[in-house]
C-alpha positions in Angstrom: -1.3 18.8 -24.3 -1.2 19.9 -20.8 -4.2 19.6 -18.0 -4.7 22.6 -16.4 -3.8 22.8 -12.4 -7.3 22.2 -10.5 -7.1 24.1 -7.2 -8.9 21.4 -5.3 -6.8 19.9 -2.6 -5.7 16.3 -4.0 -3.0 15.4 -1.9 -4.4 12.3 0.2 -4.9 10.9 -3.3 -1.2 11.9 -3.5 -0.7 10.0 0.1 -2.3 7.5 -0.9 -0.2 7.1 -4.2 3.0 7.5 -2.1 1.8 4.8 0.5 0.8 2.1 -2.5 4.2 2.3 -4.1 6.4 2.1 -0.8 4.4 -0.5 0.2 4.9 -2.6 -3.6 8.5 -1.9 -2.7 9.2 -3.0 0.6 7.3 -6.0 -0.9 9.5 -6.3 -3.5 12.2 -6.3 -0.7 10.7 -8.7 1.7 10.6 -11.5 -0.9 13.8 -10.8 -2.6 15.6 -11.2 1.4 13.0 -14.0 2.9 14.6 -16.7 4.3 13.1 -20.6 3.7 8.9 -19.2 3.5 7.9 -20.1 -0.3 4.7 -19.7 0.4 4.7 -15.6 1.9 7.4 -15.2 -1.1 4.5 -16.4 -3.7 1.6 -14.5 -1.5 4.2 -10.8 -1.9 4.5 -11.3 -5.9 0.9 -11.5 -6.0 0.1 -8.5 -3.7 2.6 -6.3 -4.6 1.0 -6.4 -8.3 -2.2 -5.8 -6.5 -0.5 -3.0 -4.6 0.7 -1.5 -8.0 -2.4 -1.5 -10.0 -4.1 0.2 -7.0 -1.6 2.9 -7.1 -1.9 3.1 -11.4 -5.8 3.5 -10.7 -4.7 6.4 -8.0 -2.4 7.8 -10.4 -5.4 7.8 -13.0 -7.7 9.5 -10.5 -4.5 12.5 -10.5 -4.3 12.6 -13.9 -8.6 13.0 -14.6 -7.7 16.2 -11.5 -5.0 17.7 -14.0 -2.5 17.2 -11.3 0.8 15.4 -12.0 1.0 12.2 -9.7 4.4 12.7 -7.8 5.7 8.8 -7.5 9.5 10.5 -7.1 11.8 8.9 -5.0 12.2 12.3 -3.6 8.8 12.0 -2.9 8.8 8.7 -1.1 11.7 9.1 0.9 9.2 11.4 2.8 7.8 8.3 4.7 11.3 6.5 4.7 11.1 5.5 8.6 7.8 3.8 8.2 9.0 2.0 5.3 12.0 1.0 7.5 13.1 -3.0 6.7 16.7 -4.4 8.4 19.1 -5.1 7.0 20.1 -8.7 5.6 17.5 -11.5 5.3 14.8 -12.2 6.8 12.7 -15.0 8.8 9.1 -15.8 7.8 7.6 -14.8 11.1 9.8 -11.7 11.0 8.9 -10.9 7.3 4.8 -11.7 8.6 5.1 -9.3 11.1 6.7 -6.2 9.5 4.4 -6.4 6.3 1.2 -7.4 8.5 1.9 -3.8 10.4 2.5 -1.8 7.5 -0.1 -3.5 5.9 -2.7 -2.9 8.5 -1.1 0.8 8.8 -1.6 1.8 4.5 -5.4 0.3 4.9 -6.2 2.7 8.2 -4.9 5.4 6.6 -7.0 4.6 3.5 -10.3 3.9 5.4 -9.6 7.3 7.1 -9.4 8.7 3.7 -12.5 7.4 2.7 -14.2 8.7 5.7 -13.0 12.1 4.8 -13.7 12.4 0.9 -16.5 12.1 -1.4 -17.2 11.1 -4.8 -15.0 9.4 -7.0 -11.9 10.1 -4.1 -14.2 8.0 -1.6 -14.8 5.5 -3.8 -11.5 4.9 -4.7 -10.2 5.3 -1.3 -13.0 2.4 -0.4 -11.8 -0.2 -3.0 -8.3 0.1 -1.1 -9.4 0.1 1.6 -11.2 -3.1 1.5 -8.7 -4.3 -0.8 -6.1 -4.5 2.2 -8.2 -4.8 5.0 -8.8 -8.5 2.8 -5.7 -9.6 2.4 -4.3 -8.5 6.1 -7.9 -10.4 7.2 -8.4 -13.3 5.2 -5.0 -14.6 3.9 -4.1 -17.4 6.1 0.0 -18.3 6.0 1.6 -20.7 7.7 -1.2 -21.9 10.3 -1.6 -18.4 10.8 -2.5 -15.2 9.2 -0.5 -12.0 8.6 -1.4 -10.4 11.7 -4.3 -10.7 14.4 -7.9 -10.1 12.6 -9.1 -6.2 12.6 -11.6 -6.1 15.1 -14.6 -3.7 14.4 
């Protein structure tokens, strides 16, 4: 039994889904090519799991709205330039910088989506934004955080 397509615009949920899936893929890759930073590698293993759980919640919300979630590779490559990772091995400092920049950007987009949405969509965007902000601000790694704290 298929759900009827609803015409309300859920494109921001689709974008959030794509952002979280890409963040998890980048996180896994960085963990695999990370040199000499087991602490960051362990944190990434845990963080990518959370990003996937949030992506699953977004996908579930899309399904509830009668819209097929789009996590196809074809859709993910739309943001290829944003998810660029250099070839080869990464030092801990380079990996932290790369993850922090991407985490801050995805968090900022989720926070903006929250400000524009209503109802259960707004609640979900807030959950994602708050989670990403907490990861960025609170996680201390090797004498510093992933990035400078977000100023409000």
